[in-house]
All heavy atoms as a GROMACS GRO file, in nm:
protein
  543
    1MET      N    1   0.346   1.603  -0.129
    1MET     CA    2   0.284   1.474  -0.121
    1MET      C    3   0.290   1.409  -0.258
    1MET      O    4   0.273   1.473  -0.360
    1MET     CB    5   0.139   1.486  -0.074
    1MET     CG    6   0.072   1.352  -0.064
    1MET     SD    7  -0.106   1.350  -0.033
    1MET     CE    8  -0.133   1.479   0.079
    2ARG      N    9   0.314   1.278  -0.256
    2ARG     CA   10   0.320   1.200  -0.378
    2ARG      C   11   0.220   1.086  -0.366
    2ARG      O   12   0.213   1.019  -0.264
    2ARG     CB   13   0.461   1.146  -0.398
    2ARG     CG   14   0.477   1.048  -0.510
    2ARG     CD   15   0.624   1.014  -0.535
    2ARG     NE   16   0.699   0.976  -0.418
    2ARG     CZ   17   0.725   0.850  -0.382
    2ARG    NH1   18   0.679   0.750  -0.453
    2ARG    NH2   19   0.797   0.825  -0.275
    3VAL      N   20   0.144   1.064  -0.472
    3VAL     CA   21   0.048   0.953  -0.476
    3VAL      C   22   0.078   0.872  -0.601
    3VAL      O   23   0.090   0.928  -0.710
    3VAL     CB   24  -0.098   1.004  -0.481
    3VAL    CG1   25  -0.195   0.888  -0.490
    3VAL    CG2   26  -0.129   1.093  -0.363
    4GLU      N   27   0.092   0.741  -0.583
    4GLU     CA   28   0.115   0.657  -0.699
    4GLU      C   29   0.035   0.528  -0.687
    4GLU      O   30   0.015   0.477  -0.578
    4GLU     CB   31   0.262   0.627  -0.721
    4GLU     CG   32   0.329   0.547  -0.611
    4GLU     CD   33   0.476   0.525  -0.639
    4GLU    OE1   34   0.510   0.426  -0.707
    4GLU    OE2   35   0.556   0.606  -0.592
    5GLN      N   36  -0.010   0.480  -0.800
    5GLN     CA   37  -0.079   0.352  -0.804
    5GLN      C   38   0.027   0.244  -0.818
    5GLN      O   39   0.114   0.252  -0.904
    5GLN     CB   40  -0.174   0.347  -0.923
    5GLN     CG   41  -0.250   0.217  -0.933
    5GLN     CD   42  -0.342   0.216  -1.052
    5GLN    OE1   43  -0.395   0.319  -1.091
    5GLN    NE2   44  -0.359   0.100  -1.111
    6ILE      N   45   0.021   0.146  -0.730
    6ILE     CA   46   0.115   0.035  -0.740
    6ILE      C   47   0.036  -0.091  -0.776
    6ILE      O   48  -0.086  -0.092  -0.768
    6ILE     CB   49   0.198   0.018  -0.611
    6ILE    CG1   50   0.109   0.010  -0.487
    6ILE    CG2   51   0.294   0.134  -0.594
    6ILE    CD1   52   0.186  -0.007  -0.358
    7ASN      N   53   0.103  -0.193  -0.815
    7ASN     CA   54   0.047  -0.317  -0.873
    7ASN      C   55  -0.053  -0.286  -0.984
    7ASN      O   56  -0.163  -0.338  -0.989
    7ASN     CB   57  -0.010  -0.413  -0.767
    7ASN     CG   58  -0.129  -0.362  -0.687
    7ASN    OD1   59  -0.140  -0.245  -0.657
    7ASN    ND2   60  -0.219  -0.452  -0.652
    8GLU      N   61  -0.009  -0.200  -1.076
    8GLU     CA   62  -0.094  -0.155  -1.186
    8GLU      C   63  -0.142  -0.267  -1.276
    8GLU      O   64  -0.250  -0.261  -1.332
    8GLU     CB   65  -0.021  -0.050  -1.271
    8GLU     CG   66   0.001   0.079  -1.197
    8GLU     CD   67   0.067   0.184  -1.284
    8GLU    OE1   68   0.040   0.186  -1.405
    8GLU    OE2   69   0.146   0.263  -1.230
    9GLY      N   70  -0.061  -0.370  -1.293
    9GLY     CA   71  -0.099  -0.479  -1.382
    9GLY      C   72  -0.199  -0.575  -1.322
    9GLY      O   73  -0.250  -0.662  -1.389
   10GLY      N   74  -0.228  -0.560  -1.195
   10GLY     CA   75  -0.316  -0.653  -1.127
   10GLY      C   76  -0.462  -0.617  -1.139
   10GLY      O   77  -0.500  -0.517  -1.198
   11TRP      N   78  -0.544  -0.700  -1.081
   11TRP     CA   79  -0.689  -0.681  -1.085
   11TRP      C   80  -0.738  -0.591  -0.973
   11TRP      O   81  -0.848  -0.543  -0.976
   11TRP     CB   82  -0.757  -0.817  -1.077
   11TRP     CG   83  -0.689  -0.909  -0.981
   11TRP    CD1   84  -0.592  -1.001  -1.013
   11TRP    CD2   85  -0.705  -0.916  -0.841
   11TRP    NE1   86  -0.549  -1.065  -0.900
   11TRP    CE2   87  -0.617  -1.014  -0.792
   11TRP    CE3   88  -0.785  -0.849  -0.749
   11TRP    CZ2   89  -0.607  -1.047  -0.658
   11TRP    CZ3   90  -0.776  -0.882  -0.615
   11TRP    CH2   91  -0.688  -0.979  -0.571
   12ALA      N   92  -0.654  -0.567  -0.874
   12ALA     CA   93  -0.691  -0.479  -0.763
   12ALA      C   94  -0.595  -0.360  -0.762
   12ALA      O   95  -0.476  -0.376  -0.785
   12ALA     CB   96  -0.683  -0.554  -0.630
   13LYS      N   97  -0.647  -0.244  -0.738
   13LYS     CA   98  -0.565  -0.123  -0.739
   13LYS      C   99  -0.527  -0.085  -0.596
   13LYS      O  100  -0.613  -0.077  -0.508
   13LYS     CB  101  -0.640  -0.007  -0.804
   13LYS     CG  102  -0.688  -0.037  -0.945
   13LYS     CD  103  -0.575  -0.078  -1.036
   13LYS     CE  104  -0.626  -0.106  -1.175
   13LYS     NZ  105  -0.544  -0.196  -1.250
   14THR      N  106  -0.400  -0.063  -0.574
   14THR     CA  107  -0.347  -0.020  -0.445
   14THR      C  108  -0.272   0.110  -0.468
   14THR      O  109  -0.203   0.126  -0.569
   14THR     CB  110  -0.251  -0.126  -0.386
   14THR    OG1  111  -0.323  -0.247  -0.368
   14THR    CG2  112  -0.194  -0.080  -0.252
   15TYR      N  113  -0.286   0.201  -0.375
   15TYR     CA  114  -0.222   0.332  -0.388
   15TYR      C  115  -0.126   0.355  -0.272
   15TYR      O  116  -0.154   0.317  -0.159
   15TYR     CB  117  -0.328   0.443  -0.392
   15TYR     CG  118  -0.421   0.427  -0.508
   15TYR    CD1  119  -0.536   0.351  -0.499
   15TYR    CD2  120  -0.390   0.484  -0.632
   15TYR    CE1  121  -0.620   0.333  -0.607
   15TYR    CE2  122  -0.473   0.466  -0.741
   15TYR     CZ  123  -0.588   0.391  -0.728
   15TYR     OH  124  -0.669   0.373  -0.837
   16LEU      N  125  -0.015   0.418  -0.303
   16LEU     CA  126   0.085   0.456  -0.205
   16LEU      C  127   0.084   0.608  -0.197
   16LEU      O  128   0.100   0.676  -0.298
   16LEU     CB  129   0.224   0.407  -0.249
   16LEU     CG  130   0.342   0.448  -0.163
   16LEU    CD1  131   0.334   0.383  -0.025
   16LEU    CD2  132   0.473   0.412  -0.233
   17VAL      N  133   0.063   0.660  -0.076
   17VAL     CA  134   0.064   0.805  -0.053
   17VAL      C  135   0.184   0.833   0.036
   17VAL      O  136   0.199   0.773   0.143
   17VAL     CB  137  -0.066   0.851   0.016
   17VAL    CG1  138  -0.064   1.001   0.038
   17VAL    CG2  139  -0.188   0.809  -0.065
   18VAL      N  140   0.271   0.926  -0.008
   18VAL     CA  141   0.395   0.953   0.062
   18VAL      C  142   0.408   1.101   0.093
   18VAL      O  143   0.388   1.186   0.006
   18VAL     CB  144   0.516   0.909  -0.024
   18VAL    CG1  145   0.648   0.946   0.043
   18VAL    CG2  146   0.510   0.761  -0.055
   19CYS      N  147   0.443   1.131   0.217
   19CYS     CA  148   0.484   1.267   0.254
   19CYS      C  149   0.633   1.275   0.227
   19CYS      O  150   0.713   1.208   0.293
   19CYS     CB  151   0.455   1.295   0.402
   19CYS     SG  152   0.520   1.456   0.454
   20GLU      N  153   0.670   1.353   0.128
   20GLU     CA  154   0.811   1.359   0.087
   20GLU      C  155   0.898   1.434   0.188
   20GLU      O  156   1.020   1.420   0.183
   20GLU     CB  157   0.821   1.420  -0.052
   20GLU     CG  158   0.755   1.329  -0.155
   20GLU     CD  159   0.753   1.386  -0.294
   20GLU    OE1  160   0.714   1.503  -0.310
   20GLU    OE2  161   0.791   1.312  -0.386
   21GLN      N  162   0.839   1.507   0.278
   21GLN     CA  163   0.917   1.577   0.381
   21GLN      C  164   0.956   1.483   0.495
   21GLN      O  165   1.063   1.497   0.553
   21GLN     CB  166   0.839   1.696   0.436
   21GLN     CG  167   0.817   1.805   0.335
   21GLN     CD  168   0.732   1.918   0.390
   21GLN    OE1  169   0.663   1.904   0.490
   21GLN    NE2  170   0.736   2.032   0.323
   22THR      N  171   0.868   1.387   0.526
   22THR     CA  172   0.893   1.299   0.641
   22THR      C  173   0.922   1.154   0.603
   22THR      O  174   0.962   1.075   0.687
   22THR     CB  175   0.771   1.298   0.735
   22THR    OG1  176   0.658   1.243   0.665
   22THR    CG2  177   0.739   1.439   0.785
   23ASN      N  178   0.899   1.119   0.477
   23ASN     CA  179   0.912   0.981   0.428
   23ASN      C  180   0.814   0.886   0.497
   23ASN      O  181   0.838   0.766   0.505
   23ASN     CB  182   1.054   0.929   0.441
   23ASN     CG  183   1.142   0.976   0.328
   23ASN    OD1  184   1.096   1.040   0.234
   23ASN    ND2  185   1.269   0.947   0.338
   24LYS      N  186   0.702   0.939   0.544
   24LYS     CA  187   0.597   0.855   0.601
   24LYS      C  188   0.499   0.821   0.490
   24LYS      O  189   0.473   0.902   0.401
   24LYS     CB  190   0.528   0.926   0.717
   24LYS     CG  191   0.621   0.942   0.835
   24LYS     CD  192   0.552   0.998   0.955
   24LYS     CE  193   0.654   1.007   1.068
   24LYS     NZ  194   0.592   1.053   1.191
   25ALA      N  195   0.446   0.699   0.499
   25ALA     CA  196   0.363   0.649   0.390
   25ALA      C  197   0.233   0.587   0.440
   25ALA      O  198   0.224   0.538   0.551
   25ALA     CB  199   0.440   0.545   0.310
   26THR      N  200   0.135   0.589   0.351
   26THR     CA  201   0.006   0.523   0.371
   26THR      C  202  -0.020   0.434   0.251
   26THR      O  203   0.005   0.475   0.137
   26THR     CB  204  -0.108   0.627   0.383
   26THR    OG1  205  -0.084   0.710   0.496
   26THR    CG2  206  -0.243   0.560   0.396
   27LEU      N  207  -0.068   0.314   0.277
   27LEU     CA  208  -0.112   0.226   0.169
   27LEU      C  209  -0.263   0.222   0.170
   27LEU      O  210  -0.325   0.204   0.276
   27LEU     CB  211  -0.057   0.084   0.188
   27LEU     CG  212   0.086   0.062   0.144
   27LEU    CD1  213   0.137  -0.074   0.191
   27LEU    CD2  214   0.099   0.074  -0.006
   28ILE      N  215  -0.322   0.239   0.054
   28ILE     CA  216  -0.468   0.238   0.041
   28ILE      C  217  -0.507   0.114  -0.038
   28ILE      O  218  -0.457   0.090  -0.148
   28ILE     CB  219  -0.518   0.365  -0.030
   28ILE    CG1  220  -0.477   0.489   0.052
   28ILE    CG2  221  -0.668   0.360  -0.050
   28ILE    CD1  222  -0.507   0.620  -0.014
   29ASP      N  223  -0.593   0.034   0.021
   29ASP     CA  224  -0.644  -0.091  -0.036
   29ASP      C  225  -0.534  -0.192  -0.070
   29ASP      O  226  -0.532  -0.249  -0.179
   29ASP     CB  227  -0.732  -0.065  -0.160
   29ASP     CG  228  -0.863   0.001  -0.123
   29ASP    OD1  229  -0.913  -0.025  -0.011
   29ASP    OD2  230  -0.917   0.077  -0.204
   30PRO      N  231  -0.445  -0.220   0.025
   30PRO     CA  232  -0.344  -0.324  -0.001
   30PRO      C  233  -0.407  -0.463  -0.002
   30PRO      O  234  -0.502  -0.490   0.071
   30PRO     CB  235  -0.246  -0.308   0.115
   30PRO     CG  236  -0.331  -0.256   0.227
   30PRO     CD  237  -0.432  -0.166   0.160
   31VAL      N  238  -0.352  -0.550  -0.085
   31VAL     CA  239  -0.403  -0.687  -0.102
   31VAL      C  240  -0.309  -0.785  -0.032
   31VAL      O  241  -0.187  -0.775  -0.045
   31VAL     CB  242  -0.412  -0.720  -0.253
   31VAL    CG1  243  -0.461  -0.862  -0.275
   31VAL    CG2  244  -0.501  -0.620  -0.324
   32TRP      N  245  -0.366  -0.880   0.039
   32TRP     CA  246  -0.290  -0.980   0.115
   32TRP      C  247  -0.182  -1.048   0.028
   32TRP      O  248  -0.069  -1.065   0.071
   32TRP     CB  249  -0.386  -1.084   0.172
   32TRP     CG  250  -0.317  -1.203   0.230
   32TRP    CD1  251  -0.287  -1.319   0.166
   32TRP    CD2  252  -0.266  -1.215   0.362
   32TRP    NE1  253  -0.222  -1.404   0.250
   32TRP    CE2  254  -0.207  -1.343   0.373
   32TRP    CE3  255  -0.264  -1.132   0.472
   32TRP    CZ2  256  -0.148  -1.388   0.489
   32TRP    CZ3  257  -0.206  -1.178   0.588
   32TRP    CH2  258  -0.149  -1.303   0.596
   33ASP      N  259  -0.218  -1.085  -0.093
   33ASP     CA  260  -0.126  -1.158  -0.181
   33ASP      C  261  -0.001  -1.078  -0.218
   33ASP      O  262   0.097  -1.135  -0.263
   33ASP     CB  263  -0.196  -1.199  -0.310
   33ASP     CG  264  -0.311  -1.297  -0.287
   33ASP    OD1  265  -0.316  -1.359  -0.178
   33ASP    OD2  266  -0.395  -1.310  -0.377
   34ASN      N  267  -0.004  -0.947  -0.201
   34ASN     CA  268   0.107  -0.861  -0.245
   34ASN      C  269   0.186  -0.800  -0.129
   34ASN      O  270   0.262  -0.706  -0.150
   34ASN     CB  271   0.052  -0.748  -0.333
   34ASN     CG  272  -0.015  -0.800  -0.457
   34ASN    OD1  273   0.013  -0.910  -0.503
   34ASN    ND2  274  -0.106  -0.723  -0.512
   35ILE      N  275   0.173  -0.854  -0.009
   35ILE     CA  276   0.240  -0.797   0.108
   35ILE      C  277   0.391  -0.784   0.085
   35ILE      O  278   0.450  -0.680   0.114
   35ILE     CB  279   0.211  -0.878   0.236
   35ILE    CG1  280   0.066  -0.855   0.278
   35ILE    CG2  281   0.307  -0.840   0.348
   35ILE    CD1  282   0.021  -0.937   0.397
   36SER      N  283   0.454  -0.887   0.033
   36SER     CA  284   0.600  -0.881   0.013
   36SER      C  285   0.638  -0.771  -0.086
   36SER      O  286   0.741  -0.705  -0.070
   36SER     CB  287   0.656  -1.016  -0.031
   36SER     OG  288   0.600  -1.054  -0.155
   37ASP      N  289   0.555  -0.748  -0.187
   37ASP     CA  290   0.582  -0.640  -0.283
   37ASP      C  291   0.575  -0.504  -0.213
   37ASP      O  292   0.660  -0.418  -0.236
   37ASP     CB  293   0.480  -0.642  -0.397
   37ASP     CG  294   0.492  -0.767  -0.483
   37ASP    OD1  295   0.601  -0.829  -0.488
   37ASP    OD2  296   0.390  -0.803  -0.545
   38TYR      N  297   0.474  -0.485  -0.129
   38TYR     CA  298   0.460  -0.358  -0.057
   38TYR      C  299   0.580  -0.334   0.036
   38TYR      O  300   0.634  -0.224   0.041
   38TYR     CB  301   0.332  -0.353   0.025
   38TYR     CG  302   0.207  -0.381  -0.054
   38TYR    CD1  303   0.105  -0.459   0.000
   38TYR    CD2  304   0.188  -0.333  -0.183
   38TYR    CE1  305  -0.010  -0.486  -0.071
   38TYR    CE2  306   0.074  -0.360  -0.255
   38TYR     CZ  307  -0.026  -0.436  -0.198
   38TYR     OH  308  -0.140  -0.464  -0.268
   39LEU      N  309   0.619  -0.439   0.108
   39LEU     CA  310   0.733  -0.425   0.199
   39LEU      C  311   0.861  -0.392   0.123
   39LEU      O  312   0.942  -0.311   0.169
   39LEU     CB  313   0.748  -0.552   0.283
   39LEU     CG  314   0.635  -0.579   0.381
   39LEU    CD1  315   0.656  -0.713   0.451
   39LEU    CD2  316   0.620  -0.467   0.483
   40SER      N  317   0.877  -0.451   0.006
   40SER     CA  318   0.995  -0.420  -0.077
   40SER      C  319   0.994  -0.275  -0.123
   40SER      O  320   1.098  -0.208  -0.119
   40SER     CB  321   0.999  -0.512  -0.200
   40SER     OG  322   1.022  -0.644  -0.163
   41ILE      N  323   0.880  -0.227  -0.166
   41ILE     CA  324   0.868  -0.087  -0.209
   41ILE      C  325   0.901   0.008  -0.095
   41ILE      O  326   0.975   0.105  -0.111
   41ILE     CB  327   0.727  -0.059  -0.265
   41ILE    CG1  328   0.708  -0.131  -0.398
   41ILE    CG2  329   0.702   0.091  -0.280
   41ILE    CD1  330   0.564  -0.134  -0.448
   42LEU      N  331   0.846  -0.021   0.022
   42LEU     CA  332   0.871   0.064   0.139
   42LEU      C  333   1.020   0.066   0.172
   42LEU      O  334   1.077   0.172   0.200
   42LEU     CB  335   0.790   0.016   0.259
   42LEU     CG  336   0.638   0.031   0.246
   42LEU    CD1  337   0.568  -0.048   0.356
   42LEU    CD2  338   0.597   0.177   0.249
   43GLU      N  339   1.083  -0.051   0.170
   43GLU     CA  340   1.226  -0.059   0.201
   43GLU      C  341   1.310   0.011   0.096
   43GLU      O  342   1.400   0.089   0.129
   43GLU     CB  343   1.268  -0.205   0.213
   43GLU     CG  344   1.411  -0.222   0.256
   43GLU     CD  345   1.449  -0.367   0.273
   43GLU    OE1  346   1.361  -0.452   0.297
   43GLU    OE2  347   1.571  -0.396   0.262
   44GLU      N  348   1.281  -0.013  -0.031
   44GLU     CA  349   1.358   0.047  -0.141
   44GLU      C  350   1.352   0.199  -0.138
   44GLU      O  351   1.449   0.267  -0.172
   44GLU     CB  352   1.306  -0.002  -0.276
   44GLU     CG  353   1.338  -0.145  -0.306
   44GLU     CD  354   1.262  -0.198  -0.427
   44GLU    OE1  355   1.193  -0.119  -0.496
   44GLU    OE2  356   1.271  -0.320  -0.452
   45GLN      N  357   1.237   0.253  -0.098
   45GLN     CA  358   1.219   0.398  -0.097
   45GLN      C  359   1.244   0.459   0.041
   45GLN      O  360   1.224   0.578   0.061
   45GLN     CB  361   1.078   0.433  -0.146
   45GLN     CG  362   1.054   0.391  -0.289
   45GLN     CD  363   0.920   0.436  -0.342
   45GLN    OE1  364   0.860   0.534  -0.296
   45GLN    NE2  365   0.868   0.365  -0.441
   46ASP      N  366   1.289   0.376   0.135
   46ASP     CA  367   1.318   0.419   0.272
   46ASP      C  368   1.198   0.491   0.334
   46ASP      O  369   1.210   0.602   0.387
   46ASP     CB  370   1.442   0.509   0.274
   46ASP     CG  371   1.495   0.529   0.416
   46ASP    OD1  372   1.478   0.439   0.499
   46ASP    OD2  373   1.554   0.638   0.441
   47LEU      N  374   1.081   0.426   0.326
   47LEU     CA  375   0.957   0.484   0.376
   47LEU      C  376   0.914   0.416   0.505
   47LEU      O  377   0.935   0.296   0.524
   47LEU     CB  378   0.846   0.469   0.272
   47LEU     CG  379   0.871   0.534   0.138
   47LEU    CD1  380   0.760   0.498   0.040
   47LEU    CD2  381   0.882   0.685   0.153
   48GLU      N  382   0.852   0.492   0.592
   48GLU     CA  383   0.793   0.439   0.715
   48GLU      C  384   0.642   0.430   0.695
   48GLU      O  385   0.575   0.532   0.676
   48GLU     CB  386   0.824   0.533   0.832
   48GLU     CG  387   0.758   0.489   0.961
   48GLU     CD  388   0.772   0.592   1.072
   48GLU    OE1  389   0.836   0.699   1.052
   48GLU    OE2  390   0.715   0.568   1.179
   49LEU      N  391   0.590   0.310   0.699
   49LEU     CA  392   0.446   0.290   0.685
   49LEU      C  393   0.378   0.328   0.816
   49LEU      O  394   0.404   0.268   0.919
   49LEU     CB  395   0.415   0.145   0.649
   49LEU     CG  396   0.267   0.113   0.627
   49LEU    CD1  397   0.213   0.189   0.506
   49LEU    CD2  398   0.247  -0.036   0.610
   50THR      N  399   0.294   0.430   0.810
   50THR     CA  400   0.225   0.475   0.932
   50THR      C  401   0.076   0.446   0.929
   50THR      O  402   0.013   0.440   1.034
   50THR     CB  403   0.246   0.626   0.954
   50THR    OG1  404   0.197   0.698   0.841
   50THR    CG2  405   0.393   0.658   0.978
   51HIS      N  406   0.020   0.428   0.810
   51HIS     CA  407  -0.123   0.402   0.798
   51HIS      C  408  -0.151   0.304   0.684
   51HIS      O  409  -0.078   0.302   0.585
   51HIS     CB  410  -0.201   0.531   0.770
   51HIS     CG  411  -0.194   0.630   0.879
   51HIS    ND1  412  -0.089   0.717   0.894
   51HIS    CD2  413  -0.279   0.655   0.980
   51HIS    CE1  414  -0.110   0.794   1.000
   51HIS    NE2  415  -0.225   0.757   1.054
   52CYS      N  416  -0.259   0.231   0.702
   52CYS     CA  417  -0.310   0.140   0.600
   52CYS      C  418  -0.461   0.160   0.599
   52CYS      O  419  -0.524   0.162   0.705
   52CYS     CB  420  -0.279  -0.004   0.640
   52CYS     SG  421  -0.180  -0.090   0.523
   53MET      N  422  -0.518   0.175   0.481
   53MET     CA  423  -0.662   0.203   0.471
   53MET      C  424  -0.728   0.107   0.374
   53MET      O  425  -0.677   0.083   0.265
   53MET     CB  426  -0.684   0.345   0.420
   53MET     CG  427  -0.634   0.453   0.512
   53MET     SD  428  -0.640   0.620   0.437
   53MET     CE  429  -0.797   0.624   0.361
   54ALA      N  430  -0.843   0.055   0.415
   54ALA     CA  431  -0.929  -0.023   0.324
   54ALA      C  432  -1.051   0.064   0.298
   54ALA      O  433  -1.124   0.098   0.390
   54ALA     CB  434  -0.968  -0.155   0.388
   55THR      N  435  -1.071   0.102   0.173
   55THR     CA  436  -1.180   0.194   0.141
   55THR      C  437  -1.314   0.124   0.129
   55THR      O  438  -1.418   0.189   0.133
   55THR     CB  439  -1.152   0.270   0.010
   55THR    OG1  440  -1.141   0.177  -0.098
   55THR    CG2  441  -1.024   0.353   0.024
   56HIS      N  442  -1.311  -0.008   0.112
   56HIS     CA  443  -1.434  -0.085   0.099
   56HIS      C  444  -1.400  -0.232   0.116
   56HIS      O  445  -1.283  -0.270   0.109
   56HIS     CB  446  -1.501  -0.061  -0.036
   56HIS     CG  447  -1.412  -0.087  -0.154
   56HIS    ND1  448  -1.309  -0.004  -0.190
   56HIS    CD2  449  -1.410  -0.190  -0.241
   56HIS    CE1  450  -1.249  -0.052  -0.298
   56HIS    NE2  451  -1.308  -0.166  -0.330
   57THR      N  452  -1.499  -0.314   0.140
   57THR     CA  453  -1.474  -0.457   0.152
   57THR      C  454  -1.456  -0.519   0.014
   57THR      O  455  -1.503  -0.466  -0.086
   57THR     CB  456  -1.590  -0.528   0.225
   57THR    OG1  457  -1.710  -0.503   0.152
   57THR    CG2  458  -1.604  -0.479   0.367
   58HIS      N  459  -1.386  -0.629   0.013
   58HIS     CA  460  -1.355  -0.696  -0.113
   58HIS      C  461  -1.402  -0.840  -0.105
   58HIS      O  462  -1.356  -0.916  -0.021
   58HIS     CB  463  -1.204  -0.695  -0.139
   58HIS     CG  464  -1.147  -0.558  -0.153
   58HIS    ND1  465  -1.137  -0.495  -0.274
   58HIS    CD2  466  -1.099  -0.471  -0.062
   58HIS    CE1  467  -1.084  -0.374  -0.257
   58HIS    NE2  468  -1.060  -0.358  -0.129
   59ALA      N  469  -1.490  -0.879  -0.194
   59ALA     CA  470  -1.539  -1.016  -0.197
   59ALA      C  471  -1.438  -1.109  -0.264
   59ALA      O  472  -1.440  -1.229  -0.242
   59ALA     CB  473  -1.672  -1.022  -0.271
   60ASP      N  474  -1.346  -1.052  -0.344
   60ASP     CA  475  -1.256  -1.135  -0.422
   60ASP      C  476  -1.115  -1.146  -0.367
   60ASP      O  477  -1.032  -1.217  -0.422
   60ASP     CB  478  -1.252  -1.086  -0.567
   60ASP     CG  479  -1.209  -0.941  -0.578
   60ASP    OD1  480  -1.208  -0.871  -0.475
   60ASP    OD2  481  -1.177  -0.899  -0.689
   61HIS      N  482  -1.083  -1.075  -0.259
   61HIS     CA  483  -0.952  -1.089  -0.198
   61HIS      C  484  -0.953  -1.037  -0.056
   61HIS      O  485  -1.046  -0.970  -0.013
   61HIS     CB  486  -0.844  -1.017  -0.281
   61HIS     CG  487  -0.860  -0.869  -0.288
   61HIS    ND1  488  -0.938  -0.810  -0.385
   61HIS    CD2  489  -0.810  -0.770  -0.213
   61HIS    CE1  490  -0.933  -0.678  -0.367
   61HIS    NE2  491  -0.856  -0.652  -0.264
   62ILE      N  492  -0.845  -1.066   0.017
   62ILE     CA  493  -0.833  -1.029   0.157
   62ILE      C  494  -0.744  -0.906   0.170
   62ILE      O  495  -0.639  -0.897   0.107
   62ILE     CB  496  -0.772  -1.145   0.238
   62ILE    CG1  497  -0.861  -1.268   0.227
   62ILE    CG2  498  -0.750  -1.106   0.383
   62ILE    CD1  499  -0.801  -1.395   0.284
   63THR      N  500  -0.786  -0.813   0.254
   63THR     CA  501  -0.706  -0.694   0.278
   63THR      C  502  -0.576  -0.728   0.353
   63THR      O  503  -0.574  -0.822   0.432
   63THR     CB  504  -0.786  -0.588   0.357
   63THR    OG1  505  -0.703  -0.472   0.372
   63THR    CG2  506  -0.824  -0.636   0.495
   64ALA      N  507  -0.474  -0.652   0.328
   64ALA     CA  508  -0.347  -0.668   0.398
   64ALA      C  509  -0.332  -0.568   0.512
   64ALA      O  510  -0.229  -0.566   0.578
   64ALA     CB  511  -0.231  -0.654   0.300
   65CYS      N  512  -0.434  -0.488   0.534
   65CYS     CA  513  -0.425  -0.380   0.634
   65CYS      C  514  -0.388  -0.432   0.772
   65CYS      O  515  -0.304  -0.374   0.840
   65CYS     CB  516  -0.556  -0.302   0.642
   65CYS     SG  517  -0.580  -0.189   0.505
   66PHE      N  518  -0.452  -0.538   0.816
   66PHE     CA  519  -0.429  -0.584   0.953
   66PHE      C  520  -0.288  -0.640   0.971
   66PHE      O  521  -0.227  -0.624   1.075
   66PHE     CB  522  -0.534  -0.688   0.992
   66PHE     CG  523  -0.674  -0.635   0.986
   66PHE    CD1  524  -0.761  -0.679   0.887
   66PHE    CD2  525  -0.718  -0.538   1.074
   66PHE    CE1  526  -0.891  -0.629   0.880
   66PHE    CE2  527  -0.846  -0.486   1.067
   66PHE     CZ  528  -0.932  -0.532   0.969
   67THR      N  529  -0.236  -0.702   0.870
   67THR     CA  530  -0.101  -0.761   0.877
   67THR      C  531   0.007  -0.654   0.867
   67THR      O  532   0.105  -0.658   0.939
   67THR     CB  533  -0.082  -0.865   0.765
   67THR    OG1  534  -0.183  -0.964   0.779
   67THR    CG2  535   0.055  -0.928   0.771
   68LEU      N  536  -0.013  -0.560   0.777
   68LEU     CA  537   0.088  -0.455   0.760
   68LEU      C  538   0.090  -0.362   0.879
   68LEU      O  539   0.192  -0.313   0.918
   68LEU     CB  540   0.060  -0.376   0.631
   68LEU     CG  541   0.085  -0.454   0.503
   68LEU    CD1  542   0.026  -0.380   0.385
   68LEU    CD2  543   0.235  -0.474   0.481
   0.00000   0.00000   0.00000
């Protein structure tokens, strides 16, 4: 399993969790504004997004979980 923080330079932290045996991925706390970035990462790494998780509500931005 691989876990990496993506959009490190931003104000919101999103994490990508990948099963390296199956290439299945989970995004944790994805932000609506960064959907295209997440989709690019998934495509570049040939990953299948199977789960999206919001660990808490955000008053300052909208989750991308429902769209992804």
